[in-house]
N, C-alpha and C positions, 0 to 999 in steps of 0.2 A: 504493500501499501505506500507508506514511505511518506504520507502526507506530516506536514509540520503543525504539533501539538504545542502551545501554552498553557501551564496548569499556574496561576497564579496563588500563593500559598500552597505551592505544590509539593513542600516536601517532607508533612506531616501532617496526621491525622486523615481527616477525605481525602486532602490534595495530594499526600503519598499515595494512597491506594489510587487513584484516580490515574496518577503520571504512572506507577506499576503497569496496571491493566493495560491502559493506552500502549507503552511500549510492547507488552507481549502480543498485543493483536497488529503490530509494525508499524505502528505511526512513530516519528522523531519527535522525542518530546524534550520539550525544557522546561524545569519546573524554576519558577521564579521562589526568592525569599526576601525578608527583606533586613532581618536584623541579626542569627543567629548560623555566624559563620560557619561553628565546630557543626551543627547538627549539619548542617548542608554537606560539608565535607564526609559526614559522617554515612549521608543519605545517597550522595554519589559513589561511595566508596560501594559503599553494600547492594546499588543497585544497577551501575553503571550509566544511569541517567544524569545529563547535564544539568548543572543547577546554575540559576545567576541571579542575583542581587539587583534589585532596585524597587523601591518606594513607591508600592502601587497607585498611592495617594499625591505625587508628585507628578503633574505632567510631562516636565521635561523627561526626568526621568523614563518613567515609562516609553515616551518616544524611541531615546537610546537606547533604553533596553531592548527595545522589539527591532530597532534598527539592527542591532545587533545580532540579535536570532536570528534575523532574514541575509542578515552579510554571513554567519556561518552555516546555520542549515536550509536557509531560502523560505520561501515564503511562509509565513502565518495563515493553516487554513481551517485551524481550529483552534479555539479561544476557550478556555474556562473559566471563568470570573470565581476564585473559590475563595480570595484572602478576604479574613474578615479578623474584628475581634471586638471585646464588649469592653465596658467601662459603666456598670451598670450604677446606677443609683436612682431612687426616685424625684421626680421630675423637682419639687421643691428643693430640694438638695441641689440638683444635677449642675455641675460647672457648665458655663461656656465653653469649655477645653474639654471636658468628656463627652460631650455633645458634637463638637466639631470632630475630634478623633475618630470617632465612629462613624459619621458622615463621611466624612473623606476616604477615609480606609474601605467600609464597605460599600458605599453607593457612587461617591467620586469617582472612586478608581475603575468603575464599572464604562463608564463617559471617558475616562483616559484611555482605557485598555480598546474598549472598543472603537472608538473614534482615531486610533493607531492603526488599525489593522482593516476599519471599512470599506478602503479607496483601492485597496489591495482585492478583497473579497469581491465588490463589485464588476471591477474588471476583467479579473480570472473570471467571473459568474459563480461562484462557489464558495461556499463559507459556511461553519458551524459553529456557533454560539452557544455557550451554554452558561447560566449565570445562574449561582447556587443564592438562595435563599434561606429561608427558616419558617417552620412551623409560627415560630411567631411573629414573622410578616406576615401571614395567616389571621393569626388568635388574639395578637397580643401578647406581651406577657407585664407582671407587676415587675417593676425597677427596670425597665425596659424601653423606654419612650426613644431614645435614641435607636437603639438594637432593631426593635420594630417597625421604627417610620423607615430605616435605612433597607430593610430586609425585605419591607413592602413596597419603597420606592425602587426594587429590582424588577418585579414583577411587573410593574407598570412600564420601568425602562424597556422590560425586553417585548413587551408586546406592540409598543410603539414601534422599535425598530425592527421588529419580526414584517408588520407592515411596509417598511419601506426597503427591507431587502428581501423580502419573496419574490420578486419578477428577476434578480439578479441570481435566484439559486442560493441564495444564502437565509437558512434557518435562526431563527431568534426561540430559545427558549428557557425555561427556570424549572431547576428542581427546587423542593422545596423537603428540606430532612427535617424530620421530628429529631429528638433526642438518641444521639449518635456517641457510640462508647470512644471518645476521644479527650485528650486532656483539658477542654474547657470543660466538657461536660463533668470531667473526676473531679474538676476543682469544687462541684457544688456537694454541702454538705453532706455525710452520706444518709440522717434521717430525712434529708428533703428529695435527694435522691430516690429512696426508697417510695416515697410518696407517687413522685414522677412518675413511677414504672406500676405504680399501681392505677395509672389511670390511663397505660397504654393496652391494648386489648390483647396485642401479640404476646404482655406479658413479658416483653424483653426491651433493653436498646436497643434501636439499629447497630449497625457494623460499620466501618467506613468502605467496605466491599460493596456494602447492599445500595450505597449512593454511586460509586462507580459504575455499577454497575448496568444502574438507571442514564449515566453518561455515555457508556458504549452506546448505548441502543438510540440514543438522540443524535450524535455525531455519524453515524454508520449512513452510508450512501443512500440506502433504500431507505432513510427517515425522512424524504426531502419533501414530505406532505405535512409532516410535522411542524408549526412552527406557532409561535405565541403561544403555546402551552407550557402551563404549570403542572408539574407531575411531584404531587405529594407522596413523601417515602417518608411513613410516619408509623407503621402499625397500627392503622386506623384510630391513631389516637385524634387526628383531628381530620374531617371529610368536609373540604370547601369547593 
């Protein structure tokens, strides 16, 4: 197959699983990261997948990073926007910095990355963009007005861009994971996590591979008639 795929936040958790599964299917994968150089080195040594450091919230850094990917590997045909952070707080205590950090990393990043690849996809008349949202962007969550707003914004962004790209062979879809067994979820206090799992009809947390399999489905050549969709992968916890 040999198409080039860029996975943001691609060295840990869901992003790591996506990167590995895409590589196994023959895609040329570059995994983006922002801060942890040691983790990136370990990821590349373990998987053989190239990792590239740039801040997805910084438009200039994104443009330079994607230019580097395309110079080294070829045009980016597949973009998985997975990078995300939390800075939880109730609104009456939330600082402007907590708000902006989450909006910039989780939502503005999508504008930055999609903007850097969309012209090339339009010219080649092919593209696959998958944006990773969240159950909390669909249902809301106490103490996460910033995170919920950003993740809900990804859904609207994807639908609008899907309309713009459909005639050019570009599909844009969203995956909304439920609670997945990653470092972010494991940081939740055990007693709270037990209560969350009790609300999941499937009776368990999701796995990163559960999300990666949905990504593989959406980027396949044969998925060309699926665009503007939101796929919920949450064990039945929220049906939207």
